C-alpha positions as CSV (number, residue, x, y, z in Angstrom):
1,M,6.7,17.8,6.3
2,H,4.3,21.0,7.6
3,A,4.8,22.5,4.3
4,F,3.7,19.3,2.3
5,R,0.6,19.3,4.2
6,I,0.1,23.0,3.9
7,M,0.7,22.5,-0.2
8,L,-1.4,19.7,-0.9
9,A,-4.3,21.1,1.1
10,T,-4.2,24.5,-0.3
11,G,-2.3,24.3,-3.5
12,A,-4.8,23.6,-5.7
13,A,-6.8,26.8,-4.6
14,L,-4.0,28.8,-6.4
15,V,-5.4,28.2,-9.5
16,A,-9.4,28.5,-10.3
17,M,-11.0,25.4,-9.9
18,P,-14.3,24.2,-11.9
19,A,-17.4,23.2,-9.8
20,G,-17.2,19.8,-8.8
21,A,-13.1,19.5,-9.3
22,E,-11.7,16.6,-7.7
23,T,-7.9,17.7,-6.0
24,L,-5.3,15.2,-5.1
25,R,-5.9,15.8,-1.6
26,E,-9.3,14.6,-2.0
27,A,-8.4,11.6,-3.8
28,L,-5.7,10.6,-1.5
29,A,-8.2,10.7,1.4
30,K,-10.6,8.6,-0.5
31,A,-8.0,5.5,-0.8
32,Y,-6.8,6.6,3.0
33,A,-10.3,5.6,4.0
34,N,-11.2,3.0,1.3
35,N,-8.7,1.1,-0.3
36,P,-8.6,-2.5,0.7
37,T,-4.6,-3.0,0.7
38,L,-4.6,-0.4,3.4
39,T,-7.2,-1.4,5.5
40,A,-5.9,-5.1,4.8
41,Q,-2.6,-4.0,6.5
42,R,-4.2,-2.5,9.4
43,A,-6.1,-5.9,10.2
44,A,-3.0,-7.6,9.8
45,Q,-1.6,-5.2,12.5
46,R,-4.5,-6.1,15.1
47,A,-3.7,-9.3,14.4
48,T,0.0,-8.6,15.2
49,D,-0.9,-7.0,18.5
50,E,-2.7,-10.2,19.9
51,N,0.5,-11.6,19.9
52,V,1.8,-9.9,23.1
53,P,-1.2,-11.1,25.2
54,I,-0.7,-14.3,23.7
55,A,3.1,-14.2,24.9
56,R,2.3,-12.6,28.3
57,S,-0.3,-15.9,28.8
58,S,2.2,-18.0,29.5
59,G,3.7,-16.2,32.5
60,L,0.0,-15.5,34.1
61,P,-1.7,-18.3,36.6
62,G,-3.8,-20.9,35.3
63,L,-6.8,-22.3,36.5
64,S,-8.2,-25.7,35.4
65,L,-11.2,-28.3,35.8
66,N,-10.8,-31.9,35.0
67,G,-13.6,-34.5,35.6
68,S,-14.3,-38.2,34.9
69,A,-16.6,-40.7,35.3
70,T,-15.6,-44.6,35.5
71,D,-17.6,-47.5,35.4
72,N,-15.6,-50.9,36.2
73,V,-17.5,-53.4,34.2
74,L,-15.2,-56.6,35.1
75,Q,-13.8,-56.6,38.8
76,A,-12.1,-58.7,41.0
77,N,-13.6,-61.5,42.9
78,N,-11.5,-61.1,46.1
79,N,-12.0,-57.2,46.4
80,F,-15.4,-56.4,47.7
81,L,-14.1,-52.8,48.1
82,N,-13.3,-52.2,44.7
83,P,-16.2,-49.9,43.5
84,E,-18.1,-50.4,40.7
85,R,-18.2,-47.0,39.4
86,I,-16.4,-43.7,40.5
87,A,-16.4,-40.1,39.7
88,N,-13.8,-37.3,40.1
89,G,-13.0,-33.9,39.9
90,Q,-9.9,-31.8,40.4
91,L,-9.6,-28.1,40.3
92,Q,-5.7,-27.0,39.5
93,F,-4.5,-23.6,40.2
94,S,-0.7,-22.9,39.2
95,V,1.2,-19.9,39.4
96,P,4.6,-19.6,37.1
97,L,7.5,-18.4,39.0
98,Y,10.6,-19.1,37.1
99,Q,10.7,-20.1,32.9
100,G,14.1,-19.6,32.4
101,G,13.6,-16.2,31.1
102,A,10.9,-17.3,28.3
103,V,7.9,-15.1,28.8
104,K,9.7,-12.2,29.2
105,N,11.9,-12.7,25.9
106,A,8.8,-13.8,24.5
107,V,6.7,-10.7,25.2
108,R,9.6,-8.3,24.3
109,A,9.9,-10.1,21.0
110,A,6.0,-9.9,20.5
111,E,6.2,-5.9,21.4
112,T,9.1,-5.4,18.8
113,R,7.1,-7.2,16.3
114,V,4.3,-4.9,16.8
115,E,6.8,-2.0,16.5
116,A,7.7,-3.3,13.2
117,G,4.4,-4.2,12.0
118,R,3.3,-0.1,12.7
119,A,6.5,0.5,10.7
120,T,5.3,-1.8,8.3
121,L,1.8,0.1,7.8
122,R,3.2,3.1,7.4
123,G,5.0,1.6,4.2
124,V,2.0,0.3,2.9
125,E,0.4,3.8,3.7
126,A,3.2,5.8,1.4
127,N,3.0,2.9,-0.9
128,T,-0.9,3.4,-1.8
129,F,-0.2,7.1,-1.8
130,T,2.3,6.5,-4.4
131,S,-0.1,4.3,-6.1
132,V,-3.1,7.3,-5.9
133,V,-0.6,9.7,-7.2
134,A,0.5,8.0,-9.9
135,A,-2.9,6.9,-11.1
136,Y,-4.0,10.5,-10.6
137,M,-1.1,11.8,-12.7
138,N,-1.9,9.0,-15.5
139,V,-5.3,10.3,-15.8
140,T,-4.3,13.7,-16.2
141,R,-1.7,12.8,-18.7
142,D,-3.7,10.7,-20.7
143,E,-6.6,13.4,-20.8
144,A,-4.2,15.8,-22.0
145,I,-2.7,13.2,-24.5
146,V,-6.5,12.6,-25.9
147,G,-6.9,16.3,-26.3
148,L,-3.8,17.1,-28.1
149,N,-4.6,14.0,-30.7
150,Q,-8.3,15.3,-30.9
151,Q,-6.6,18.7,-31.4
152,N,-4.4,17.0,-34.2
153,V,-7.1,15.0,-35.8
154,H,-9.2,18.4,-36.3
155,V,-6.2,20.3,-37.8
156,L,-5.4,17.6,-40.0
157,E,-8.6,17.5,-41.0
158,V,-8.8,21.0,-41.8
159,N,-5.3,20.3,-44.0
160,L,-7.4,17.6,-45.9
161,R,-10.2,19.7,-46.7
162,A,-7.9,22.7,-48.0
163,S,-5.5,20.4,-49.9
164,R,-8.9,18.6,-51.4
165,D,-9.6,22.3,-52.2
166,R,-6.5,22.9,-53.8
167,F,-6.6,20.0,-55.7
168,Q,-9.5,20.8,-57.4
169,V,-8.5,23.9,-58.9
170,G,-5.2,22.3,-60.0
171,D,-2.8,23.8,-57.5
172,L,-2.0,20.2,-55.9
173,T,-1.5,16.9,-57.0
174,R,-3.3,13.8,-56.2
175,T,-0.2,12.8,-54.1
176,D,-0.6,15.8,-51.8
177,V,-4.1,14.5,-51.2
178,A,-2.9,11.3,-50.4
179,Q,-0.5,12.4,-47.8
180,S,-3.3,14.0,-46.3
181,E,-5.4,11.5,-46.0
182,A,-2.8,9.1,-45.1
183,R,-1.8,11.1,-42.1
184,L,-5.3,11.7,-40.7
185,A,-5.9,8.2,-40.5
186,L,-2.7,7.7,-38.9
187,A,-3.8,10.0,-36.1
188,R,-7.3,9.0,-36.0
189,A,-5.5,5.5,-35.2
190,Q,-3.5,7.4,-32.8
191,L,-6.5,9.2,-30.8
192,Q,-8.2,5.6,-30.7
193,S,-4.9,4.2,-28.7
194,A,-4.6,7.3,-26.6
195,E,-8.6,7.0,-25.6
196,A,-8.1,3.2,-24.6
197,Q,-5.0,4.0,-22.8
198,L,-7.1,7.2,-20.9
199,I,-9.9,4.5,-20.1
200,A,-7.4,1.8,-18.7
201,S,-6.2,4.8,-16.5
202,R,-9.5,5.9,-15.3
203,E,-10.0,2.1,-14.5
204,N,-6.9,1.9,-12.6
205,Y,-8.0,5.1,-10.6
206,I,-11.1,3.3,-9.5
207,A,-9.3,0.0,-8.1
208,V,-7.1,2.5,-6.2
209,V,-8.9,5.3,-4.9
210,G,-12.8,3.5,-4.9
211,A,-14.8,6.0,-6.9
212,P,-14.6,7.3,-10.9
213,P,-12.5,10.4,-11.4
214,G,-14.4,13.4,-11.8
215,T,-12.9,16.5,-13.0
216,L,-8.9,16.3,-11.9
217,E,-7.6,19.8,-10.8
218,S,-3.7,20.2,-11.3
219,A,-1.8,18.5,-8.6
220,P,-0.1,21.1,-6.2
221,P,3.7,21.3,-6.2
222,L,5.5,19.2,-4.0
223,P,7.7,20.8,-1.5
224,N,10.8,19.9,0.7
225,L,12.4,18.0,-2.3
226,P,16.1,17.1,-1.4
227,T,18.8,19.2,-3.3
228,S,21.0,16.1,-3.5
229,P,21.0,12.2,-3.9
230,K,23.2,12.2,-0.4
231,A,20.6,14.6,1.5
232,A,17.9,11.9,0.0
233,V,19.7,9.0,1.3
234,D,20.7,10.4,4.9
235,V,16.7,10.9,5.3
236,A,15.9,7.7,3.8
237,L,18.3,5.8,6.2
238,E,16.8,7.5,9.4
239,R,12.8,7.5,8.4
240,N,12.1,4.6,5.7
241,P,9.3,2.9,7.0
242,Q,10.7,-0.6,5.4
243,L,14.1,0.0,6.8
244,I,12.6,0.4,10.6
245,A,10.5,-2.1,9.7
246,A,13.5,-4.4,9.3
247,R,15.6,-2.8,12.0
248,K,12.6,-3.8,14.4
249,A,12.4,-7.3,12.8
250,A,15.9,-7.7,13.4
251,D,15.8,-6.7,17.0
252,A,13.2,-8.9,17.9
253,T,14.9,-11.9,16.9
254,R,17.5,-11.2,19.5
255,Y,14.6,-11.9,21.7
256,D,13.7,-15.4,20.3
257,V,17.3,-16.5,21.0
258,G,16.4,-16.5,24.5
259,V,13.2,-17.6,24.2
260,A,15.2,-20.8,22.6
261,R,17.6,-21.1,25.3
262,A,14.9,-21.2,28.1
263,T,14.0,-24.5,26.6
264,R,17.0,-26.1,28.7
265,L,16.4,-23.9,31.7
266,P,14.6,-25.3,35.1
267,R,10.8,-24.4,35.7
268,V,9.3,-23.5,38.8
269,A,5.6,-23.0,39.7
270,A,3.6,-22.8,42.5
271,V,0.5,-25.6,42.2
272,T,-2.5,-25.9,44.1
273,T,-4.9,-28.7,43.9
274,G,-8.3,-29.6,45.0
275,T,-10.0,-33.2,44.5
276,Y,-13.7,-34.4,44.8
277,F,-14.5,-38.4,44.5
278,N,-17.7,-39.8,44.4
279,Y,-18.2,-43.7,44.2
280,L,-22.0,-43.2,43.5
281,G,-23.1,-45.8,46.1
282,S,-21.3,-48.7,44.5
283,I,-19.2,-50.0,47.5
284,P,-20.7,-51.2,51.0
285,T,-21.5,-48.1,53.5
286,V,-19.9,-50.4,56.4
287,A,-17.2,-53.2,56.1
288,N,-15.7,-54.8,59.4
289,G,-17.7,-52.5,61.5
290,Q,-16.1,-49.5,60.3
291,R,-17.6,-47.0,58.1
292,I,-16.7,-46.4,54.6
293,P,-17.5,-42.8,53.2
294,G,-18.8,-42.9,49.6
295,S,-17.2,-39.5,48.6
296,G,-14.5,-37.3,50.0
297,T,-12.2,-34.2,49.1
298,A,-8.7,-33.7,49.4
299,A,-6.4,-30.4,48.8
300,T,-2.5,-30.0,48.1
301,A,-0.3,-27.1,48.1
302,G,3.5,-26.9,46.8
303,L,5.8,-26.0,44.4
304,Q,6.5,-27.9,41.3
305,L,10.2,-28.4,39.8
306,S,11.0,-29.4,36.2
307,L,14.5,-29.7,35.4
308,P,15.2,-31.0,31.9
309,L,18.2,-33.2,31.8
310,F,18.2,-34.5,28.1
311,Q,15.7,-33.9,25.3
312,G,17.3,-35.5,22.5
313,G,19.0,-32.6,21.4
314,Q,16.0,-30.4,20.8
315,P,16.9,-27.2,22.9
316,A,20.4,-26.9,21.4
317,A,18.1,-27.3,17.8
318,R,15.9,-24.8,18.7
319,V,18.7,-22.2,19.8
320,R,20.4,-23.1,16.6
321,Q,17.1,-22.2,14.7
322,A,16.8,-19.1,16.5
323,E,20.2,-18.2,15.8
324,A,20.3,-18.6,12.3
325,G,16.7,-16.7,12.3
326,R,18.7,-13.6,13.6
327,S,21.2,-13.9,10.8
328,Q,18.5,-14.0,8.5
329,A,16.8,-11.1,9.8
330,I,20.3,-9.4,9.8
331,E,21.3,-9.8,6.3
332,T,17.5,-8.8,5.0
333,L,18.1,-5.6,6.9
334,T,21.2,-5.2,4.7
335,A,19.3,-5.9,1.7
336,T,16.5,-3.5,2.7
337,E,18.9,-0.5,3.0
338,R,20.5,-1.4,-0.2
339,N,16.9,-1.4,-1.8
340,V,16.2,1.9,0.1
341,V,19.5,3.3,-0.9
342,A,18.9,2.3,-4.7
343,T,15.3,3.5,-4.5
344,T,15.9,6.9,-3.1
345,R,18.7,7.4,-5.7
346,S,16.8,5.9,-8.5
347,A,13.7,8.3,-7.7
348,Y,16.0,11.3,-7.5
349,A,17.7,10.5,-11.0
350,Q,14.2,10.1,-12.4
351,W,13.2,13.5,-11.0
352,Q,15.9,15.4,-11.9
353,S,15.9,13.6,-15.5
354,S,12.1,14.4,-16.1
355,E,12.1,18.0,-15.1
356,Q,15.0,18.3,-17.5
357,V,12.8,16.7,-19.9
358,I,10.1,19.0,-19.4
359,A,12.7,22.1,-19.8
360,S,13.7,20.7,-23.4
361,S,10.2,19.4,-24.2
362,E,9.0,23.5,-23.4
363,A,11.5,24.5,-25.7
364,A,10.6,21.7,-28.4
365,V,7.1,22.6,-28.2
366,S,7.8,26.6,-28.6
367,A,10.1,25.7,-31.4
368,N,7.8,23.6,-33.4
369,K,4.8,25.8,-32.9
370,L,7.2,28.8,-34.7
371,S,8.4,26.0,-37.3
372,L,4.7,25.2,-37.9
373,E,3.8,28.5,-38.5
374,G,6.6,29.0,-40.6
375,V,6.3,26.1,-42.8
376,R,2.6,27.0,-43.4
377,A,3.6,30.3,-44.3
378,E,6.0,29.2,-47.0
379,N,3.7,26.8,-47.9
380,S,1.4,29.7,-48.6
381,V,3.7,31.2,-51.1
382,G,5.1,27.6,-52.8
383,T,8.1,27.4,-51.0
384,R,7.2,24.3,-48.8
385,T,5.5,21.3,-49.5
386,I,1.9,19.7,-47.8
387,L,4.3,16.8,-46.9
388,D,6.3,19.5,-45.0
389,I,3.4,20.7,-43.0
390,L,2.4,17.3,-41.8
391,N,5.4,16.5,-40.7
392,A,5.7,19.8,-38.9
393,E,2.6,19.3,-37.4
394,Q,3.6,15.6,-36.1
395,E,6.7,17.2,-34.7
396,L,4.7,19.4,-32.6
397,L,2.4,16.7,-31.5
398,N,5.0,14.4,-30.3
399,S,6.8,17.2,-28.5
400,Q,3.4,18.2,-26.6
401,V,3.1,14.5,-25.8
402,T,6.8,14.2,-24.5
403,L,5.9,17.3,-22.5
404,V,2.8,16.4,-20.8
405,S,4.5,12.7,-20.0
406,A,7.7,14.2,-18.6
407,R,5.4,16.3,-16.3
408,R,3.5,13.5,-14.9
409,D,7.0,11.4,-14.7
410,A,8.7,14.2,-12.6
411,Y,5.6,14.6,-10.2
412,V,5.3,11.0,-9.6
413,A,9.1,10.7,-9.1
414,G,9.2,13.2,-6.9
415,F,6.5,11.8,-4.8
416,A,8.0,8.0,-4.9
417,L,11.2,10.0,-3.5
418,L,9.2,11.6,-0.8
419,A,7.9,8.2,0.2
420,A,11.5,6.7,0.1
421,M,12.4,9.6,2.6
422,G,9.2,8.3,4.9
423,N,7.8,11.9,4.2
424,A,4.5,10.4,2.7
425,E,2.4,9.8,5.3
426,A,-1.3,10.8,6.1
427,R,-0.2,13.6,8.4
428,D,2.7,14.6,6.3
429,L,-0.4,15.1,3.5
430,G,-2.6,17.2,5.2
431,L,-5.0,14.5,5.7
432,D,-5.6,14.9,9.4
433,G,-8.5,17.3,9.0
434,G,-10.5,14.2,9.4
435,S,-10.0,11.2,11.9
436,L,-6.9,9.0,10.7
437,Y,-6.1,5.6,12.0
438,D,-4.4,5.1,14.7
439,P,-2.7,1.5,15.2
440,T,-1.8,1.8,18.8
441,I,-5.4,2.4,20.2
442,N,-6.3,-1.3,19.3
443,Y,-2.8,-2.4,20.7
444,Q,-3.4,-0.7,24.3
445,R,-6.9,-1.9,24.3
446,V,-5.6,-5.4,23.9
447,R,-2.5,-5.7,25.6
448,G,-3.5,-5.9,29.1
449,R,-6.7,-8.4,28.3
450,I,-6.7,-11.6,30.3
451,G,-10.3,-13.2,29.9
452,D,-10.6,-16.6,27.8
453,F,-13.8,-15.4,26.5
454,G,-14.7,-12.7,24.1
455,G,-13.9,-11.4,20.6
456,D,-14.7,-8.5,18.3
457,G,-17.5,-10.3,16.3
458,E,-17.4,-11.0,12.6
459,P,-15.4,-8.6,10.5
460,A,-17.9,-6.5,8.4
461,P,-15.8,-4.9,5.0
462,V,-14.3,-1.7,5.3
463,A,-13.4,-1.1,1.3
464,T,-16.4,-0.9,-0.8
465,S,-16.7,-2.8,-3.7
466,T,-16.3,-0.9,-7.0
467,A,-18.1,-3.7,-9.2
468,Q,-21.4,-1.2,-9.5
469,T,-19.1,1.8,-10.4
470,P,-19.7,2.9,-14.4
471,A,-17.4,1.6,-17.0
472,Q,-15.2,4.5,-18.3
473,T,-15.2,6.3,-21.0
474,A,-12.4,8.2,-23.0
475,I,-14.4,11.7,-22.9
476,V,-12.4,14.5,-22.2
477,T,-14.3,18.0,-20.8
478,K,-11.1,19.5,-19.2
479,P,-9.5,22.2,-21.7
480,L,-6.1,21.6,-22.6
481,D,-3.1,23.6,-20.5
482,P,-2.9,27.0,-22.3
483,S,0.8,26.6,-23.0
484,L,-0.4,23.6,-24.8
485,D,-3.4,24.8,-26.6
486,T,-2.0,28.1,-27.9
487,P,-2.9,28.6,-31.5
488,V,0.0,27.8,-34.2
489,D,-1.4,30.0,-36.8
490,R,-2.9,33.4,-35.9
491,S,-3.9,34.0,-39.7
492,A,-7.4,32.5,-40.3
493,G,-6.6,32.6,-44.0
494,L,-3.7,30.4,-43.7
495,T,-5.4,27.7,-41.1
496,T,-8.8,27.1,-42.8
497,G,-7.2,27.5,-46.9
498,A,-8.9,30.5,-47.5
499,Q,-7.1,33.7,-48.8
500,A,-3.7,31.7,-49.8
501,P,-1.4,34.1,-52.0
502,N,-0.7,31.0,-54.6
503,R,-4.8,29.8,-55.3
């Protein structure tokens, strides 16, 4: 993990960076602070934190005040002491002493779900970073593909001019010129399609990162990649955040069963009540020579026992419901484990496959460059046709596009593999140079609160809107990778159509 942090923080510095270039680490930092999916999950975790004080509140003392005022509009004639009006006030203080373990189990369940929520937050964080990496690499790939297609259009335009020149002197037929025109038209169409894809990738980058992509620097190497699928799965089974969350969720259901069982157990509470009454001057002050008070107070204290004897089957139903919920959580855990194993192995296979495609594509690009150079040279002496040149150029373009696509696929698959292994969190990515979000801070802040009044106020948006960002274009200013932009034919005469031996 520490190696990963160092590589993302400094890997881009290994190559010359143009002024204003944006690194992958900077893009990840922007998304970490500004991605709405991530900020929403943080808010969801804060809401989950509140379940702990809610569960604890059932075991804390309670204080309530009840009051009433009654006006007897119709009274019996034979009871002159029946008051016309009466006001009552009652203050009750109760302390739960025993609730069958309901509070203890509810608190433990809530605390376990807080831990599950933190793991879920880690998973959302890793998924967000994976989306950022994919968006970053998509823009990089599509910029390269647009550049390759622009280069291809330029080459075909040169070929077409050369073909027309040779047609004018009778060296080529109209068919040769038509073939060049058709291939150029196709290349322009492919360029337009590539430009549209680049615009889409740049807009998706804005949606994920929150800002338009600038000049993107080459992504640094990914360290700590596993040596085998088994090694990857072993780490994933221990560290994958979704799997950890599923385990904690299953653990919490054990306490839910305890809460359900407590509904059929006795409950004991200490209760103290103070009462005040006032007849509001509606009865005589003296009757039969006895003074009658118009108001009074009373107080009681004692223990309150509640012993459920029959509840219509509700406790048993709640227990069965909780047990079924636990069974569901256990099966969900198994399904999550299966998914983690499959995802990890698939990511490993895709990463390995893409690495092999890169090696094959690099060989194909080199071979197609030599082939095109040879075909052009042979065409200059009349042993190859214009169509042979056009086909060789198209094969070179296809192999170059395959190469840049494979590089993108390998990097994204490698990062997805690290995410599946639980090694793609903010601290793993070297984002701890600034302030990182710590979910335990809010939990510690609210866990012990017992006040009935208060709140955090009206929430303000954290993630910013992208509605005001400019619409993206397909302009490419970054030069091609030198390995893709090496001149195919080093003879200026052959590439410009001049000084050909058969002219």
